[in-house]
C-alpha positions as CSV (number, residue, x, y, z in Angstrom):
1,H,168.1,118.0,74.3
2,P,165.1,120.3,74.6
3,L,166.7,123.2,72.6
4,L,167.6,120.8,69.7
5,R,164.1,119.4,69.8
6,E,162.6,122.9,69.5
7,W,164.9,123.7,66.6
8,L,163.9,120.5,64.8
9,I,160.1,121.1,65.1
10,R,159.6,124.9,65.3
11,R,161.4,127.8,63.7
12,P,160.5,131.4,62.6
13,E,159.4,132.0,59.0
14,S,162.7,133.7,58.2
15,A,164.9,130.8,59.4
16,T,166.1,127.9,57.2
17,K,163.8,125.0,56.9
18,K,166.6,122.5,56.6
19,F,166.1,119.4,58.9
20,L,162.7,120.7,59.9
21,V,160.4,117.8,60.9
22,A,156.7,117.3,61.6
23,P,156.2,115.1,64.7
24,R,152.6,114.2,63.7
25,I,153.9,112.6,60.5
26,G,156.5,110.7,62.5
27,H,153.8,109.4,64.9
28,A,151.6,108.5,61.9
29,A,154.4,106.6,60.3
30,L,155.2,104.6,63.5
31,A,151.5,103.8,64.0
32,M,151.3,102.5,60.4
33,H,154.5,100.5,60.9
34,L,153.3,98.9,64.1
35,S,149.9,98.1,62.7
36,R,151.4,96.4,59.6
37,S,153.7,94.2,61.8
38,P,152.7,90.5,62.0
39,A,149.4,90.7,63.7
40,P,148.2,90.6,66.4
41,V,150.5,92.8,68.4
42,D,151.4,92.1,72.1
43,P,150.2,94.2,75.0
44,E,153.2,96.5,75.3
45,T,153.2,97.1,71.6
46,T,149.5,97.9,71.8
47,L,150.3,100.6,74.3
48,E,152.9,102.1,72.0
49,L,150.4,101.9,69.1
50,C,147.8,103.8,71.1
51,H,150.3,106.5,71.9
52,H,151.3,107.1,68.3
53,I,147.7,107.0,67.1
54,L,146.7,109.7,69.6
55,K,149.7,111.8,68.7
56,A,149.2,111.5,65.0
57,H,145.6,112.8,65.0
58,L,145.1,111.1,61.6
59,Y,141.3,111.5,61.7
60,R,141.3,115.1,62.9
61,S,140.3,116.5,59.4
62,S,138.4,113.4,58.3
63,S,135.0,113.9,56.6
64,S,133.8,110.5,57.7
65,I,130.4,110.3,59.4
66,V,132.1,107.9,61.9
67,A,133.5,109.8,64.9
68,A,137.3,110.0,65.1
69,R,137.5,108.2,68.4
70,D,135.5,105.3,67.0
71,L,137.9,105.0,64.1
72,Q,140.9,105.1,66.4
73,S,139.4,102.5,68.7
74,S,138.5,100.2,65.8
75,W,142.1,100.5,64.6
76,V,143.5,99.4,68.0
77,A,140.9,96.5,68.3
78,F,141.8,95.1,64.9
79,C,145.6,95.2,65.6
80,S,145.8,94.1,69.2
81,D,146.0,90.6,70.5
82,D,144.2,91.5,73.8
83,V,143.3,95.1,74.6
84,S,142.5,94.2,78.2
85,S,146.0,92.7,78.7
86,A,147.5,96.0,77.4
87,L,145.4,97.9,80.0
88,V,146.9,95.9,82.8
89,C,150.5,95.5,81.5
90,Q,153.2,96.5,83.9
91,K,154.1,99.7,82.0
92,N,150.6,101.0,82.3
93,L,150.3,100.1,85.9
94,C,153.5,101.8,87.0
95,S,153.1,104.9,84.8
96,P,149.5,105.0,83.6
97,N,148.5,107.3,80.7
98,V,144.9,108.4,81.0
99,N,144.4,109.1,77.3
100,V,146.0,105.8,76.2
101,S,143.9,103.9,78.8
102,K,140.7,105.6,77.6
103,L,141.5,104.6,74.0
104,L,142.0,101.0,75.2
105,L,138.7,101.1,77.0
106,L,137.0,102.4,74.0
107,S,138.6,99.6,72.0
108,G,136.9,97.0,74.2
109,A,139.2,96.6,77.2
110,S,137.4,95.5,80.4
111,P,137.4,98.1,83.2
112,D,137.2,95.1,85.6
113,S,140.4,93.5,84.3
114,I,142.3,91.3,86.7
115,L,146.0,91.2,87.2
116,C,147.2,87.6,86.4
117,E,150.1,87.8,88.9
118,T,148.2,88.9,92.0
119,G,144.5,88.4,91.1
120,D,143.8,92.1,92.0
121,P,141.1,94.0,90.0
122,L,142.6,97.0,88.2
123,L,140.6,99.4,90.3
124,C,142.2,98.1,93.5
125,V,145.6,98.6,92.1
126,F,145.0,102.3,91.2
127,A,143.2,102.9,94.5
128,R,146.2,101.6,96.4
129,Q,148.5,103.8,94.4
130,G,146.3,106.9,94.6
131,F,145.8,107.4,90.9
132,G,142.6,109.4,91.0
133,E,142.3,110.1,87.3
134,M,142.5,106.4,86.5
135,I,140.0,105.5,89.2
136,S,137.6,108.0,87.7
137,L,138.2,106.7,84.2
138,L,137.5,103.1,85.1
139,L,134.4,104.0,87.0
140,E,133.2,106.1,84.0
141,F,133.5,102.9,81.9
142,G,131.5,100.9,84.4
143,A,134.0,99.3,86.7
144,D,132.5,97.5,89.7
145,V,133.4,99.8,92.7
146,D,133.0,97.0,95.2
147,R,134.7,94.2,93.2
148,T,137.1,92.3,95.6
149,N,140.5,90.6,95.3
150,S,141.4,87.2,96.7
151,Q,141.5,88.6,100.3
152,G,138.1,90.2,100.0
153,W,139.5,93.8,99.8
154,T,137.5,96.3,97.8
155,S,139.1,99.3,96.2
156,L,138.1,101.4,99.2
157,I,139.8,99.0,101.6
158,C,142.9,99.1,99.5
159,A,142.9,102.9,99.5
160,A,142.2,103.0,103.3
161,R,145.1,100.6,104.0
162,E,147.6,102.8,102.1
163,G,146.2,106.1,103.6
164,C,145.1,107.5,100.3
165,L,142.5,110.1,101.3
166,D,141.6,111.5,97.9
167,S,141.1,108.0,96.5
168,S,138.9,107.1,99.4
169,R,136.8,110.2,99.0
170,L,136.3,109.6,95.3
171,L,135.4,105.9,95.8
172,V,132.8,106.7,98.5
173,E,131.3,109.5,96.2
174,K,131.0,106.9,93.5
175,G,129.1,104.5,95.8
176,A,131.7,102.3,97.5
177,R,130.3,100.6,100.6
178,V,132.1,101.7,103.8
179,N,130.7,98.7,105.7
180,H,132.0,96.0,103.4
181,Q,134.0,93.4,105.3
182,D,136.9,91.4,103.9
183,R,137.6,87.7,104.5
184,N,138.8,88.5,108.0
185,Q,135.7,90.5,108.8
186,C,137.6,93.8,108.7
187,C,136.1,96.9,107.2
188,A,138.0,99.8,105.7
189,L,137.7,101.8,109.0
190,V,139.4,98.9,110.9
191,Q,142.1,98.6,108.3
192,A,142.9,102.4,108.5
193,A,142.8,102.4,112.4
194,M,145.1,99.4,112.4
195,R,147.7,101.3,110.3
196,G,147.4,104.6,112.1
197,H,145.8,106.6,109.2
198,L,144.0,109.2,111.3
199,H,142.9,111.3,108.3
200,I,141.2,108.2,106.8
201,V,139.6,107.3,110.1
202,E,138.2,110.9,110.4
203,F,136.8,110.7,106.9
204,L,135.2,107.2,107.2
205,V,133.4,107.9,110.5
206,S,131.7,110.9,108.8
207,C,130.3,108.7,106.0
208,D,126.8,107.1,105.7
209,W,126.9,103.7,107.6
210,R,123.3,102.7,107.1
211,P,123.3,98.9,106.8
212,L,121.9,97.4,103.6
213,S,121.5,93.9,105.1
214,P,121.5,92.4,108.6
215,Q,125.1,91.3,108.1
216,D,126.4,94.8,107.5
217,L,128.2,96.8,110.2
218,D,126.7,99.9,111.6
219,L,128.8,102.8,112.8
220,A,128.8,101.9,116.5
221,E,130.0,98.4,115.9
222,A,132.6,99.5,113.3
223,V,134.2,102.2,115.6
224,Q,134.3,99.8,118.5
225,Q,136.2,97.4,116.3
226,A,138.5,100.2,115.1
227,T,139.2,101.3,118.7
228,V,140.3,97.8,119.7
229,A,142.4,97.6,116.5
230,A,144.1,100.9,117.2
231,A,144.8,99.9,120.8
232,S,146.1,96.5,119.7
233,N,148.6,98.1,117.3
234,G,149.7,101.0,119.5
235,R,148.1,103.7,117.3
236,R,147.7,106.2,120.1
237,V,146.6,109.3,118.0
238,V,143.9,107.3,116.3
239,L,142.9,105.8,119.7
240,D,142.6,109.2,121.3
241,F,140.3,110.4,118.5
242,L,138.1,107.3,118.6
243,L,137.7,107.3,122.4
244,D,136.2,110.8,122.2
245,M,133.3,109.4,120.1
246,A,130.0,108.8,121.8
247,E,129.6,105.4,120.1
248,V,132.8,104.0,121.7
249,L,132.3,102.2,125.0
250,V,135.7,102.0,126.6
251,D,135.0,98.9,128.7
252,S,133.1,96.9,126.1
253,A,134.4,94.1,124.0
254,D,134.2,94.4,120.2
255,T,132.6,91.8,117.9
256,L,135.7,91.2,115.8
257,L,138.4,90.1,118.4
258,G,136.3,89.9,121.5
259,E,138.6,92.3,123.3
260,T,138.2,95.5,125.2
261,P,140.5,98.4,124.2
262,L,142.5,97.9,127.4
263,S,142.8,94.1,127.1
264,A,144.0,94.5,123.5
265,A,146.6,97.1,124.4
266,A,147.8,95.0,127.4
267,A,148.1,91.9,125.1
């Protein structure tokens, strides 16, 4: 109960000090207990250890010439079985803690960690879920913004498929390639059009589509493919927007399905 919690940790000077507790000392004790357990600790216990270390602030008043964050990260690295596994464990994927994740990355966890169950890079998972702070953190530690999963999807394609506009903006700002194609030769724009995410389509067509290689899509080819994809999937609002673009030729076939918008809609 919040009132009981407040009474346990904070009281005026005139009140009795009976049962008064210091949370920092409790966190420090738990951190010590976990790190003295039979080593090395498993991924979920590593997450818990990081939480208690951060809450304890044991090195806040330290006179050591080594920075407090380096001491904390060394502590975690020595105790943990695998800091990268802790970063991608289910608890941190469903409810990520930015500070704990940063401590794990400082301790040596890879920002390009792969989920064993699905083969997805961690950046793709958070892009799909729209966790912007985690995306920024991973990119800050050198994650490959265009790393793909088994289907050839980059983090930008994952964000576009789920309609996550903020994630898409952030990834493009950090250098994600809009003209990357997955194993089925679909780019993020086609994926967004296919699923009816108009706000993503509007954003992506405004991006820089300069091809870096002869195999890369340009804007004209991409919007033609997206128009056919929207027509094929009955995405009328997206189709209406794309048909107003000068690059779209209403009676021309695209290079992905070989269909015109009308033949795709009729099929």
